[in-house]
C-alpha positions in Angstrom: -3.1 -45.5 -23.3 -1.3 -42.9 -24.4 2.1 -41.0 -22.9 2.9 -37.5 -23.4 5.8 -35.3 -22.0 3.6 -31.7 -21.2 7.1 -29.0 -20.8 6.6 -27.4 -18.2 8.6 -24.3 -18.3 10.2 -22.1 -15.3 10.4 -25.1 -13.6 12.9 -27.3 -15.7 11.3 -30.3 -15.8 8.7 -32.1 -17.9 6.1 -33.7 -16.6 5.2 -37.6 -17.9 1.4 -37.6 -18.2 -0.7 -40.6 -19.3 -3.2 -39.9 -21.3 -6.6 -41.7 -21.6 -8.4 -41.3 -24.2 -11.1 -38.6 -23.7 -13.9 -39.9 -25.4 -15.2 -41.1 -29.1 -13.7 -39.6 -31.7 -15.7 -35.9 -32.2 -16.8 -35.8 -27.9 -17.9 -32.6 -27.2 -15.7 -31.0 -24.8 -17.3 -29.7 -21.3 -18.6 -25.9 -21.9 -17.1 -23.9 -18.9 -18.0 -20.1 -17.6 -15.1 -17.2 -18.0 -14.3 -17.3 -14.3 -14.3 -21.3 -13.3 -11.3 -22.1 -11.5 -9.3 -24.9 -11.5 -10.2 -26.0 -8.0 -14.1 -26.7 -9.2 -12.6 -29.9 -12.3 -12.3 -32.6 -10.3 -10.6 -34.5 -12.6 -7.4 -35.1 -13.4 -7.5 -34.6 -16.8 -10.6 -32.9 -18.7 -11.4 -31.5 -21.7 -13.5 -28.1 -22.0 -14.7 -25.6 -24.1 -14.0 -21.4 -23.6 -16.2 -19.0 -24.2 -15.1 -16.2 -26.1 -15.5 -12.3 -25.3 -14.5 -13.2 -21.7 -14.3 -9.5 -19.8 -10.7 -9.5 -18.7 -11.9 -8.7 -14.6 -13.1 -12.4 -14.4 -9.4 -13.6 -15.4 -8.2 -14.2 -12.5 -4.6 -15.9 -13.0 -2.1 -17.0 -10.4 1.3 -17.9 -11.6 2.4 -18.9 -15.5 2.7 -22.2 -17.0 1.5 -23.7 -13.7 -1.4 -22.1 -12.3 -3.1 -22.5 -8.6 -5.9 -24.3 -8.8 -7.7 -20.4 -7.5 -7.0 -19.3 -11.8 -9.6 -18.5 -13.9 -9.0 -21.9 -16.5 -9.9 -19.4 -19.1 -7.8 -16.5 -17.9 -5.3 -19.4 -17.9 -5.4 -20.7 -21.2 -5.3 -17.0 -22.7 -2.6 -16.0 -20.7 -0.7 -19.3 -22.0 -1.6 -18.8 -25.8 -3.9 -22.0 -25.7 -6.6 -19.9 -27.0 -7.7 -16.8 -28.2 -10.2 -14.0 -26.4 -12.4 -16.2 -28.6 -12.5 -18.5 -26.4 -12.0 -22.8 -27.5 -11.1 -25.7 -26.5 -8.6 -26.6 -23.5 -6.9 -29.5 -21.8 -6.5 -28.9 -18.1 -4.1 -31.3 -16.6 -4.9 -31.2 -12.6 -1.0 -30.8 -10.7 -0.1 -30.9 -6.8 0.8 -27.6 -5.0 3.5 -25.5 -5.2 4.6 -22.5 -3.8 6.4 -19.2 -5.0 3.5 -18.8 -8.6 4.9 -16.7 -10.2 3.8 -12.4 -12.1 4.2 -12.4 -16.0 2.5 -10.2 -18.8 1.7 -12.6 -21.7 -1.3 -12.1 -24.2 -3.0 -9.3 -22.7 -3.1 -10.9 -19.1 -1.2 -9.8 -16.5 -1.2 -12.8 -13.8 0.0 -12.6 -10.5 2.0 -13.7 -7.6 1.1 -16.3 -4.9 3.1 -17.6 -2.3 1.6 -21.3 -1.8 -1.5 -23.1 -2.7 -2.5 -26.8 -2.4 -3.0 -27.6 -6.1 -2.2 -26.7 -9.4 -2.7 -27.0 -13.1 -1.6 -26.6 -16.5 -3.2 -26.7 -19.8 -2.7 -27.5 -23.9 -5.3 -26.7 -26.8 -7.7 -29.2 -26.2 -9.9 -31.3 -28.4 -12.3 -29.3 -31.0 -16.0 -30.7 -30.3 -19.5 -30.0 -32.4 -20.5 -27.5 -29.7 -18.8 -24.0 -30.5 -18.1 -21.5 -27.7 -20.0 -18.7 -26.8 -20.2 -15.4 -24.8 -23.0 -17.6 -22.6 -22.3 -19.7 -19.6 -24.2 -23.8 -21.0 -22.7 -25.5 -18.3 -20.3 -26.0 -14.9 -17.3 -27.2 -15.1 -18.4 -30.5 -12.8 -20.6 -33.2 -15.5 -24.1 -32.4 -16.4 -26.6 -34.2 -13.7 -29.8 -33.4 -15.7 -30.1 -31.2 -12.8 -30.9 -27.5 -13.8 -28.5 -25.4 -13.2 -27.8 -22.1 -11.5 -27.2 -18.9 -12.8 -23.0 -17.8 -12.1 -23.5 -15.4 -9.3 -21.5 -12.0 -9.9 -18.7 -10.4 -8.0 -20.0 -9.3 -4.8 -19.6 -5.7 -3.9 -19.0 -5.9 -0.5 -20.2 -3.9 2.5 -19.5 -0.3 0.9 -20.1 1.6 4.5 -16.6 -0.3 5.6 -14.1 0.6 2.9 -10.3 -0.4 3.8 -7.1 -2.0 2.6 -6.7 -4.5 5.5 -3.1 -6.5 6.0 -3.7 -9.0 9.2 -0.2 -9.6 10.3 -0.7 -12.8 11.8 2.0 -14.3 14.6 4.1 -17.5 12.9 6.6 -17.9 15.2 7.6 -20.8 17.9 6.3 -18.5 20.5 3.0 -19.1 19.5 3.1 -22.8 18.2 0.9 -24.5 15.2 -2.1 -25.9 17.0 -2.6 -22.0 18.2 -1.5 -21.0 14.8 -4.1 -22.6 13.2 -6.8 -21.5 15.9 -5.4 -17.8 14.8 -6.1 -18.7 11.6 -9.5 -19.2 12.0 -10.4 -16.7 14.1 -8.6 -14.2 10.9 -11.2 -16.0 8.4 -14.2 -15.5 10.8 -13.3 -11.7 10.6 -12.5 -11.4 7.2 -16.0 -13.2 6.7 -17.7 -10.4 8.6 -15.7 -7.7 7.2 -18.5 -8.1 3.9 -15.3 -8.4 1.1 -15.7 -7.3 -1.7 -14.6 -5.1 -5.2 -16.3 -1.8 -3.2 -16.1 -3.4 0.0 -13.2 -3.7 2.3 -10.1 -5.9 0.8 -7.7 -8.0 2.7 -3.8 -9.4 2.3 -2.1 -11.3 5.2 1.3 -11.4 5.8 3.5 -13.6 8.6 5.8 -12.1 11.4 7.8 -14.8 12.4 11.6 -15.3 11.7 11.4 -13.6 8.1 8.3 -11.6 7.6 6.2 -13.3 4.7 3.2 -11.8 2.3 1.3 -14.5 2.1 -0.9 -12.8 -0.2 -1.4 -8.9 -1.0 -5.2 -7.3 -1.4 -5.3 -7.3 -5.3 -5.5 -11.5 -5.3 -8.7 -12.1 -3.5 -12.2 -10.0 -3.9 -14.3 -12.1 -2.4 -15.0 -13.9 1.5 -14.8 -16.9 -0.2 -11.6 -16.8 -2.1 -9.8 -15.1 1.4 -10.9 -18.0 3.3 -9.3 -20.4 0.6 -5.9 -18.3 1.2 -6.2 -18.0 4.3 -6.3 -21.6 4.6 -3.4 -23.0 2.8 -0.7 -20.9 5.1 1.7 -22.6 6.4 3.4 -22.5 10.4 7.1 -20.7 9.3 7.8 -20.3 13.1 11.2 -19.2 14.3 11.3 -15.4 16.4 8.4 -13.6 17.0 10.4 -10.4 14.7 7.4 -8.2 15.2 8.9 -5.3 14.5 10.1 -6.3 11.8 7.2 -7.8 10.0 5.0 -4.4 10.3 8.6 -2.2 9.2 8.2 -4.7 6.5 4.4 -4.8 6.0 4.1 -0.7 6.1 6.5 0.0 3.6 5.7 -3.1 0.9 2.3 -4.4 0.9 0.5 -0.8 1.0 1.5 -0.2 -2.7 -0.2 0.8 -5.9 1.6 -2.1 -7.9 0.2 -4.7 -4.4 -3.5 -3.7 -5.1 -4.0 -0.1 -2.5 -6.8 2.1 -3.1 -6.6 6.0 -3.6 -8.1 7.8 -0.7 -9.0 4.4 1.5 -7.9 3.8 4.8 -4.6 1.3 5.4 -4.8 -0.7 8.2 -3.1 -3.6 10.1 -4.3 -5.5 12.0 -1.1 -7.3 14.4 -1.7 -10.3 16.2 1.2 -11.2 19.0 1.0 -13.8 20.8 2.4 -13.0 24.1 5.0 -10.4 23.4 7.6 -9.9 20.3 10.7 -11.1 20.1 12.3 -7.5 18.4 11.7 -3.6 19.7 8.3 -2.9 17.9 8.2 0.9 18.6 10.6 1.9 16.1 8.0 0.0 13.8 4.9 2.0 14.4 6.6 5.3 13.8 7.3 3.9 10.4 4.1 3.3 9.8 2.8 6.4 11.0 5.0 7.7 8.5 3.3 5.9 5.9 -0.1 6.3 6.8 -1.1 3.2 7.6 -3.4 2.7 11.0 -2.3 -0.1 13.3 -4.2 -1.9 15.3 -2.4 -3.8 17.8 -4.8 -7.6 19.1 -2.8 -9.2 21.9 -3.7 -12.8 22.6 -1.8 -13.9 26.5 0.1 -11.2 27.7 3.0 -12.0 29.4 2.5 -13.2 33.5 4.5 -11.0 36.1 7.0 -14.3 36.2 7.9 -13.6 32.6 7.7 -10.0 31.8 11.5 -9.7 32.5 11.9 -11.6 29.3 10.2 -8.7 27.5 12.1 -6.0 26.1 9.8 -3.1 26.8 6.4 -3.8 28.9 4.4 -0.8 27.5 5.3 -2.2 23.5 1.4 -2.1 22.5 0.8 2.1 23.4 4.3 2.8 21.6 3.1 0.8 18.3 -0.3 1.0 18.0 -1.9 4.5 15.6 -3.4 6.4 18.9 -2.6 5.1 22.8 -5.9 6.2 23.1 -7.4 1.8 23.9 -9.5 2.3 20.3 -6.3 0.7 18.9 -6.0 -2.5 21.0 -7.6 -5.0 21.5 -6.9 -8.7 24.0 -7.9 -11.6 23.9 -7.0 -13.9 27.3 -6.7 -16.7 24.5 -7.6 -18.0 21.0 -10.2 -20.8 22.7 -13.4 -19.1 22.7 -12.9 -16.0 20.4 -16.2 -16.0 18.4 -17.7 -13.4 21.3 -14.6 -11.0 20.1 -14.8 -11.3 16.2 -17.6 -8.6 16.0 -16.6 -5.3 18.4 -13.5 -5.8 16.5 -15.2 -5.8 12.8 -17.0 -2.9 14.1 -13.6 -1.2 14.8 -11.7 -1.9 11.7 -15.0 -0.3 9.9 -14.6 3.1 11.4 -13.6 5.2 8.2 -13.6 8.8 11.4 -11.5 7.2 13.4 -8.6 6.3 11.4 -6.7 9.0 12.4 -3.1 7.8 10.9 -4.7 7.7 7.6 -3.1 11.9 7.2 0.6 11.5 7.3 3.1 14.7 6.4 3.4 13.4 3.2 -0.4 14.2 2.2 -1.6 16.7 4.8 0.4 20.1 4.5 0.6 23.0 3.3 4.3 23.9 1.6 5.0 27.6 0.8 8.8 28.3 -0.5 10.4 31.9 -0.2 12.8 32.0 -3.0 15.4 34.6 -2.8 15.6 36.0 -6.3 18.1 39.0 -5.2 20.9 40.6 -7.1 24.1 38.2 -5.0 22.7 35.2 -5.9 23.1 35.1 -9.8 21.1 32.5 -11.9 22.7 29.5 -12.3 22.8 29.0 -8.2 18.9 30.4 -8.8 18.4 27.2 -10.5 20.6 25.5 -7.7 17.6 27.5 -5.7 14.8 25.8 -7.7 16.7 22.2 -7.6 16.4 22.3 -3.7 12.6 23.2 -3.6 11.8 20.2 -6.8 13.4 17.8 -4.7 11.7 18.8 -1.4 8.1 19.1 -3.7 8.5 15.9 -4.8 8.5 13.9 -1.9 5.3 15.2 -1.2 1.4 13.7 -2.1 0.4 16.5 -4.1 -3.4 16.5 -5.3 -6.7 18.5 -4.4 -7.2 16.8 -1.4 -3.7 16.3 -0.2 -0.5 17.8 0.1 -0.5 21.7 -1.5 2.5 23.1 -2.9 3.3 27.3 -2.9 6.1 29.6 -4.2 7.2 32.7 -3.7 10.5 34.7 -5.1 11.3 38.3 -2.9 13.9 41.0 -4.0 12.6 44.1 -2.0 9.3 43.1 -4.2 7.1 40.0 -4.0 6.0 37.2 -6.5 4.2 34.8 -6.3 5.3 32.1 -8.5 2.1 30.0 -7.6 -0.5 29.5 -4.8 -2.0 26.4 -3.1 -4.5 26.2 -5.5 -3.3 26.4 -8.7 -1.8 22.8 -9.3 -2.8 20.0 -8.1 -0.6 17.4 -9.3 3.2 17.1 -9.2 4.1 16.9 -12.2 2.4 20.2 -12.8 4.0 21.9 -9.4 7.7 20.6 -10.2 7.2 21.9 -14.4 6.1 25.0 -12.8 8.9 25.2 -10.2 11.6 24.7 -13.3 10.6 27.7 -15.5 10.1 30.5 -12.5 12.4 32.7 -14.2 15.0 34.8 -11.6 13.7 38.4 -10.8 17.8 40.1 -9.3 17.7 42.9 -6.7 17.8 43.8 -3.3 16.9 42.2 -0.2 13.6 42.4 1.6 13.3 39.4 3.7 11.0 40.3 6.3 8.6 42.4 4.0 8.3 38.6 2.2 7.5 37.1 5.1 4.7 38.9 5.6 3.5 39.0 2.5 3.5 34.9 1.7 1.5 34.8 5.2 -1.2 37.2 4.4 -1.5 36.6 0.5 -0.1 32.8 0.6 -1.6 31.6 3.9 -4.5 33.8 4.3 -7.2 32.0 2.2 -6.1 28.7 3.3 -6.7 29.1 6.9 -10.1 26.9 6.5 -7.8 23.7 5.5 -7.1 20.9 7.2 -3.6 20.6 6.2 -0.8 21.6 8.4 0.9 25.0 6.8 5.2 25.0 6.8 6.6 27.6 5.2 11.2 27.2 3.7 12.7 29.7 3.4 16.0 29.7 1.3 17.9 32.9 1.0 21.6 33.8 0.1 22.4 37.2 2.1 21.3 39.4 5.2 18.1 41.1 4.9 17.5 44.7 4.6 14.8 44.8 6.7 13.7 43.3 10.6 13.3 39.6 9.9 12.1 38.9 13.5 8.9 40.7 13.6 7.2 39.1 10.4 8.1 35.6 11.2 6.7 35.8 15.0 3.5 37.1 13.3 3.8 34.1 11.4 4.5 31.2 14.5 1.5 32.8 16.0 -0.4 32.4 12.5 0.3 28.8 13.1 2.7 28.4 10.3 6.4 26.4 11.1 9.4 27.7 9.5 12.2 26.5 8.5 15.1 29.0 7.6 18.2 28.2 5.0 20.9 30.4 4.7 23.5 30.4 1.9 27.0 31.7 1.4 26.6 35.3 3.4 23.2 34.4 4.8 24.1 35.9 8.7 22.9 33.1 11.2 21.2 35.3 13.7 18.4 36.1 11.3 18.3 32.1 10.4 18.0 31.4 14.2 15.3 34.9 14.4 12.7 33.2 11.4 13.3 29.6 12.5 10.8 27.9 14.6 11.6 26.2 18.1 13.9 24.8 18.7 16.2 26.3 16.5 18.6 24.0 16.5 16.5 21.6 13.9 14.8 24.3 11.9 17.5 26.7 11.4 20.5 25.6 8.3 23.3 27.2 7.2 25.5 26.0 4.0 28.4 27.7 2.9 28.0 26.9 -0.6 24.8 26.7 -3.4 26.3 22.8 -4.0 25.4 22.2 -0.6 21.6 22.7 -0.5 21.2 18.8 -1.4 22.0 17.6 1.5 19.7 19.6 3.7 17.1 18.2 1.1 16.3 15.0 3.7 16.5 17.5 7.1 13.9 19.7 5.6 12.0 16.4 4.8 11.8 14.8 8.3 11.6 17.8 10.5 8.3 18.6 8.4 7.4 14.5 9.0 8.7 15.3 12.7 6.5 18.7 12.8 3.5 16.8 11.7 3.6 13.6 14.2 4.0 15.9 17.0 0.5 18.5 16.0 -1.0 15.0 16.1 -0.8 13.7 19.4 
């Protein structure tokens, strides 16, 4: 027996391992597949042989130096630099589980974070045997038994009729307790299993609500039901207050990002489990979730009895948090016992794409036209400040061929369409063309410009499902009537925000603006004062959009 120190970088320690001889000189390592994981190895130490030419998608790696046992062994070996993509021998050492596996980009592989796992492993260079690594699987991770080995299954595509990115927000507070927490995990596991998780089906992640929210795993971490069930099983009970509102807001803002695996055009869903009632305000979190295009479902268990209602901040918390208070997004179970019969009805709801009404947001379902004053009183330098104002509003929206659309018209006595809603469908192109708009110079006929924009810019979009907005920016009094053209625009379903600078009359601004006038008309003495109004316009568009969806 010999001893060796294995340095574990990033942990500040070295592990002293007693190494047993692998076998006689020239012993052959066990050949494994590209996707064989650490948890498939049942030995404290083993030499394996990784094949060459493995596709990167088979290298699912969690951690750095010390890897969660759900990681691909060969992927971890390439990540650490023990072998190249050509394969080779690797020695695997089993280690205890831990928390906070880090994400590191190394040797062409981006490892992923994982909050907790029950077992780990590390890898070093293995002993070369007489058998060469190939791209074919010649054995499993377990020792040969003489039986015919099963062919390694390809990753399942999943239920293609149920495409959704789903976050399960589970209750981890003292309110639910350890026993019911485990029953809750069992229920979530059954739901995940029935969903049909797969690469082209639903993807799921999990967040635990307690004193402080914790993302246990992301959408991108697992794309098979088996791995998701393993991950759910590993989640530990945290305790604390049931700050569900705080956790829901955190999930809406931090969980559904492209880096975390969210897919474009796929409905975003949060299934919130509440045992009893939340300890904090959940209404604001529901508003934030809707603004981010997240469909919130509430699964309430053990509703408060009449004697407990005095402890509940808002007895209508369910209706105020869900996507829509129409009954579809709320689900009740009397207790955590005998919940199997509730699995299928919930899955059917989560797979009903046509019902996901909150997938449309103010950021991806609006048409915004800018009517820009190019009169002589503006001047070239101030005109640039107006274009910057327009750009800063436009960049807040998700511009695409199926998302938000932007158009711009410049006016003096004449009107010039700088670009229409259908000319550019990427944010980069829209911002570039705004920067390059040439200053016209001339008089001011705002009324004619409104009529021109309604007819020529919004007219071709009359069948668009997006809500229409017009933002008018002007620095002076119009030589024509603005009230009639603005009223016609309102009647056509166009919401108008009027922004005046310098000599723009307040009466004209109010005549043009939609109701309520005080939240749709803005004024600043200086062109530099346009910048603070940007956020007011964006918030106003989102507010009006949400109200139109009720």
